[in-house]
BAZA-304371 format. One record per residue: x, y, z of N, C-alpha, C in turn; residue number from 1; residue in three letters. Coordinates in Angstrom, 3 decimals. Each point is the difference from the previous one (the first is absolute). Example, Ala and Ser with C-alpha at 12.3 -4.5 7.8 and 13.67 -1.06 7.14 Angstrom:
! BAZA-304371
+----------+----------+----------+----------+----------+----------+----------+----------+----------+------+------+
!   n_east !  n_north !     n_up !  ca_east ! ca_north !    ca_up !   c_east !  c_north !     c_up ! resi ! resn !
+----------+----------+----------+----------+----------+----------+----------+----------+----------+------+------+
!   13.190 !   -5.690 !    7.800 !   -0.890 !    1.190 !    0.000 !    0.900 !    1.200 !    0.000 !    1 !  ALA !
!   -0.350 !    1.050 !   -0.720 !    0.820 !    1.190 !    0.060 !   -0.770 !    1.090 !    0.730 !    2 !  SER !
+----------+----------+----------+----------+----------+----------+----------+----------+----------+------+------+
This chain:
! BAZA-304371
+----------+----------+----------+----------+----------+----------+----------+----------+----------+------+------+
!   n_east !  n_north !     n_up !  ca_east ! ca_north !    ca_up !   c_east !  c_north !     c_up ! resi ! resn !
+----------+----------+----------+----------+----------+----------+----------+----------+----------+------+------+
!   -9.638 !   13.309 !  -15.349 !    0.639 !   -1.376 !    0.143 !    1.208 !   -0.550 !   -0.797 !    1 !  MET !
!    0.488 !   -0.281 !    0.158 !    1.917 !   -1.129 !   -0.617 !   -1.301 !   -1.155 !   -0.609 !    2 !  SER !
!    1.009 !    0.054 !   -1.445 !    0.156 !   -1.342 !   -0.610 !    0.862 !   -1.180 !    0.747 !    3 !  ASN !
!    0.517 !   -0.079 !    1.570 !    0.691 !   -0.560 !   -0.171 !   -0.599 !   -1.547 !    0.306 !    4 !  TRP !
!    0.535 !   -1.358 !    0.641 !   -0.465 !   -1.109 !   -0.063 !    1.156 !   -0.327 !    0.602 !    5 !  GLU !
!   -0.681 !   -0.192 !    1.640 !    1.051 !   -0.383 !    0.631 !    0.190 !   -2.255 !    0.719 !    6 !  VAL !
!    0.163 !   -0.599 !   -0.033 !    0.726 !   -1.010 !    0.213 !    0.726 !   -0.527 !    1.172 !    7 !  ILE !
!    0.205 !   -1.534 !    1.447 !    0.081 !    0.987 !    1.280 !   -0.027 !   -1.593 !    0.340 !    8 !  SER !
!    0.475 !   -0.615 !    0.750 !    0.815 !   -1.279 !    0.620 !    0.863 !    0.466 !    1.026 !    9 !  ALA !
!   -0.489 !   -0.818 !    0.730 !    0.984 !   -0.370 !    1.188 !   -0.238 !   -1.669 !    0.433 !   10 !  SER !
!    1.492 !   -0.370 !    0.095 !    0.271 !   -1.521 !    0.931 !    0.662 !   -0.476 !    0.973 !   11 !  VAL !
!   -0.620 !   -0.588 !    1.499 !    0.279 !   -0.329 !    1.021 !    1.070 !   -0.810 !   -0.413 !   12 !  VAL !
!    1.049 !    0.739 !    0.854 !    1.860 !   -0.435 !   -0.044 !   -0.312 !   -0.852 !    0.641 !   13 !  GLY !
!    0.631 !   -1.364 !    0.354 !    0.618 !   -1.031 !    0.003 !   -0.272 !    0.121 !    1.718 !   14 !  ASP !
!    1.321 !    0.583 !    0.336 !   -0.238 !    1.099 !    1.932 !   -1.291 !   -0.625 !   -0.283 !   15 !  SER !
!   -0.737 !    1.518 !   -0.402 !   -1.602 !   -0.029 !    0.693 !   -0.957 !   -1.210 !   -0.166 !   16 !  HIS !
!    0.704 !   -0.916 !   -0.896 !   -0.808 !   -1.459 !   -0.332 !    0.545 !   -0.856 !    1.350 !   17 !  LYS !
!    1.191 !   -0.030 !    0.049 !    0.179 !   -0.838 !    1.956 !   -0.055 !    0.712 !    0.730 !   18 !  GLU !
!   -0.638 !    1.011 !    0.171 !   -0.506 !    0.600 !    1.476 !   -0.719 !   -0.061 !   -0.031 !   19 !  SER !
!   -1.332 !    0.370 !   -1.635 !   -1.212 !   -0.339 !    0.092 !   -0.769 !    1.515 !   -0.196 !   20 !  LYS !
!    0.441 !    1.221 !   -0.240 !    0.064 !    0.990 !    0.286 !   -0.297 !    0.543 !   -1.674 !   21 !  LEU !
!   -1.877 !    1.297 !    0.140 !    0.147 !    0.010 !   -1.121 !    0.723 !    0.440 !   -0.986 !   22 !  PRO !
!   -0.366 !   -0.081 !   -1.414 !    0.552 !    1.455 !   -0.912 !    0.291 !    1.240 !    0.470 !   23 !  CYS !
!    0.622 !    0.611 !    0.331 !    0.737 !    2.021 !   -0.020 !   -0.238 !    0.864 !   -0.641 !   24 !  GLN !
!   -0.076 !   -0.235 !   -0.553 !    0.096 !    1.149 !   -1.414 !   -1.795 !    0.366 !    0.014 !   25 !  ASP !
!    0.596 !    1.388 !   -0.991 !   -1.579 !    0.802 !    0.317 !    0.551 !    0.907 !   -1.394 !   26 !  ALA !
!   -1.070 !    0.581 !   -0.829 !   -0.325 !    0.671 !   -0.875 !   -1.416 !    0.417 !   -0.260 !   27 !  ILE !
!    0.734 !    1.124 !   -0.233 !   -1.331 !    1.363 !    0.486 !   -0.297 !    1.037 !   -1.533 !   28 !  ALA !
!   -1.001 !   -0.268 !   -0.684 !    0.327 !    1.645 !   -1.212 !   -1.322 !    0.570 !    0.115 !   29 !  ILE !
!    0.604 !    1.425 !   -0.024 !   -1.400 !    0.705 !    0.262 !    0.537 !    0.903 !   -1.597 !   30 !  LYS !
!   -0.916 !    0.597 !   -0.418 !   -0.475 !    1.571 !   -0.778 !   -0.733 !    0.750 !   -0.357 !   31 !  GLU !
!    0.265 !    1.476 !   -0.290 !   -0.938 !    0.798 !   -0.062 !    0.285 !    0.079 !   -1.370 !   32 !  ASN !
!   -0.608 !    1.425 !   -0.460 !   -0.251 !    0.921 !   -1.780 !    2.091 !   -0.263 !   -0.198 !   33 !  GLN !
!    1.071 !    0.683 !    1.142 !    0.949 !    0.239 !   -0.704 !    1.229 !   -1.418 !    0.694 !   34 !  LYS !
!   -0.253 !   -0.788 !    1.100 !    0.720 !   -0.662 !    0.871 !   -0.009 !   -1.228 !   -0.722 !   35 !  TRP !
!    1.001 !   -0.734 !    0.725 !   -0.610 !   -1.849 !    0.015 !    1.312 !    0.277 !    0.860 !   36 !  THR !
!   -0.681 !   -0.807 !    1.604 !    1.407 !   -0.426 !    0.735 !   -0.196 !   -1.370 !    0.387 !   37 !  ALA !
!    1.053 !   -0.204 !   -0.641 !    0.500 !   -1.980 !    0.679 !    1.070 !   -0.276 !    0.950 !   38 !  VAL !
!   -1.037 !   -0.068 !    1.660 !    0.706 !   -0.941 !    0.436 !    0.197 !   -1.339 !    0.743 !   39 !  VAL !
!    1.344 !   -0.336 !   -0.138 !    0.341 !   -1.601 !    0.474 !    0.843 !    0.424 !    1.479 !   40 !  VAL !
!    0.060 !   -0.901 !    0.549 !    0.086 !   -0.417 !    1.363 !    0.016 !   -1.871 !    0.103 !   41 !  CYS !
!    1.443 !   -0.239 !    0.836 !    0.016 !   -1.156 !    0.291 !    0.236 !    0.071 !    1.518 !   42 !  ASP !
!   -1.388 !   -0.583 !    0.731 !    0.778 !   -0.559 !    1.951 !    0.654 !    0.105 !    0.318 !   43 !  GLY !
!    0.431 !   -0.032 !    0.945 !    1.301 !   -0.572 !    1.006 !   -0.485 !   -1.290 !    0.497 !   44 !  ALA !
!    1.081 !   -0.868 !   -0.502 !   -0.303 !   -1.422 !    0.714 !   -0.406 !    0.225 !    1.097 !   45 !  GLY !
!    0.601 !    0.161 !    0.227 !    0.074 !    0.013 !    2.092 !   -0.592 !    0.486 !    0.364 !   46 !  THR !
!   -0.732 !    1.081 !   -0.132 !   -1.602 !    0.489 !    0.359 !   -1.251 !   -0.229 !    0.145 !   47 !  ALA !
!   -0.708 !   -0.356 !    0.955 !   -1.068 !   -0.039 !   -0.048 !   -1.155 !    0.519 !   -0.578 !   48 !  LYS !
!   -0.164 !   -0.864 !   -0.941 !   -1.717 !    0.574 !   -0.563 !    1.039 !    1.131 !   -1.723 !   49 !  LYS !
!    0.741 !   -0.390 !   -0.018 !    0.991 !    0.777 !   -0.569 !   -0.913 !    0.296 !   -1.787 !   50 !  ALA !
!   -0.315 !   -1.716 !   -0.516 !   -1.122 !    0.017 !   -0.535 !   -1.211 !    1.480 !   -0.361 !   51 !  ASP !
!   -0.554 !    0.514 !    0.967 !   -0.701 !    0.786 !    0.252 !    0.343 !    0.733 !    0.072 !   52 !  GLU !
!    0.925 !    0.569 !    0.741 !    0.394 !    1.130 !   -0.677 !    0.260 !    0.807 !   -0.684 !   53 !  GLY !
!    1.100 !   -1.125 !   -0.682 !    0.593 !    0.526 !   -1.518 !   -1.390 !    0.376 !   -0.601 !   54 !  ALA !
!   -1.182 !   -0.873 !   -0.040 !   -1.227 !    0.400 !   -0.805 !   -0.766 !    0.933 !    0.098 !   55 !  GLN !
!    0.146 !    0.154 !    1.373 !   -0.646 !    1.650 !    0.359 !    0.872 !    1.116 !    0.312 !   56 !  PHE !
!    1.513 !    0.201 !   -0.382 !    1.148 !    0.836 !   -0.731 !    0.051 !    0.390 !   -1.195 !   57 !  PHE !
!   -0.670 !   -0.825 !   -0.368 !    0.164 !   -0.237 !   -1.592 !   -0.809 !    0.500 !   -0.500 !   58 !  SER !
!   -1.311 !   -0.098 !    0.568 !   -1.267 !    0.538 !   -0.603 !   -0.285 !    1.403 !    0.559 !   59 !  SER !
!    0.320 !    0.404 !    1.424 !   -0.191 !    0.943 !    0.130 !    1.126 !    1.272 !   -0.333 !   60 !  ARG !
!    1.212 !    0.130 !   -0.644 !    1.211 !    0.348 !   -0.463 !   -0.437 !    0.267 !   -1.470 !   61 !  PHE !
!   -0.924 !   -0.821 !   -0.739 !   -0.183 !    0.613 !   -1.106 !   -1.100 !    0.522 !   -0.089 !   62 !  SER !
!   -0.724 !    0.252 !    1.113 !   -1.671 !    0.974 !    0.145 !    1.300 !    1.468 !    0.049 !   63 !  GLU !
!    0.338 !   -0.644 !    1.521 !    1.089 !    2.003 !   -0.209 !    0.355 !    0.792 !   -0.872 !   64 !  VAL !
!    0.861 !   -1.238 !   -1.423 !    0.491 !    0.691 !   -0.732 !   -0.954 !    0.755 !   -1.467 !   65 !  LEU !
!   -0.934 !   -0.717 !    0.166 !   -0.849 !    0.525 !   -0.948 !   -1.055 !    1.144 !    0.326 !   66 !  ILE !
!   -0.533 !   -0.271 !    1.612 !   -0.875 !    1.079 !    0.455 !    1.050 !    1.712 !   -0.303 !   67 !  ASN !
+----------+----------+----------+----------+----------+----------+----------+----------+----------+------+------+
């Protein structure tokens, strides 16, 4: 495994606050003995469940990259 340390943060923007939308950013990090995959997604603000889509895609795509 790597010796990397990862720190991430997301902030809900003003338009999301006004529209009462959740943060739609997502990050997933997966690693194996040879590779580390970092996938960052920015959900489409106008799409229903964009936050869930960003979480799903980042998690699933990082798994596909590593396996």
